[in-house]
N, C-alpha and C positions, 0 to 999 in steps of 0.2 A: 856889819862888815860885809863886803862883797863876798858872795858865795864861793867864787874861785879862790880868793885869798884865804878864806876860812878853811877850805879843803887842803890847800897847800900848807897852811900852818899846821893843820892836823897831821899831815904826812910827815912833815919835818919833826914835829914833836914826838911822833911814834918812833922814828929813827933815833932821835936823841935819847929818848927814854931807854931804848934797847942798848945803846952805847953806854949810857950811864949805868945801867944794870950790870953790864960786864965789868965796869970799873968800881962802882960803889953802889950797892943796892939801896942804901939809905937816901942817896941823892935822887934816885928815880922816884922813890916813895914820897919824899918831901916835895918834889915837883908836882906830882899828881895831887897831893893835898893842897898845894898852892892853887892849882887849877880849880879844885873843888871850892875853895874860898872865893876866888875871883869870878869864876864862870858857872859855878853850880855843880850839883851832883851829876846831872846828865852828861855834861862835858867831861868831867873827870872819869866817870864810869866808861864812857865811850873810848877815851884815851887809854885807859887801863886795859879794856877788852881788846882793842886793836893791837896794842903792844904785845899782849899775851898771845894773840893769834899769830902775829908775825914772828914772834920768838919761836912758837911751836913749829911753824912752817920752816924756819931756819934750821931747827934741830933735826927735822925730818929730811932736810936737804931739798925741799921744794921751793926754797926762796933764797936768794943770794944777797948778802949784806956787804957790798963793796966799800961802804963808808966806815966799817968797823976795822 
């Protein structure tokens, strides 16, 4: 996949996981597990790590989530 599109997909997935986490924690966890099955551990771990990082920044007030 084109590198630009891969990065854009990743950003969108992180935002979606954060939104799902607010609504239903299990939905976010299930999606990360689906990514693990389809794209491997590295992709799932990166997605989880980046979602946690962005969530932490949002809690600290250093990042704004207008889509939530």
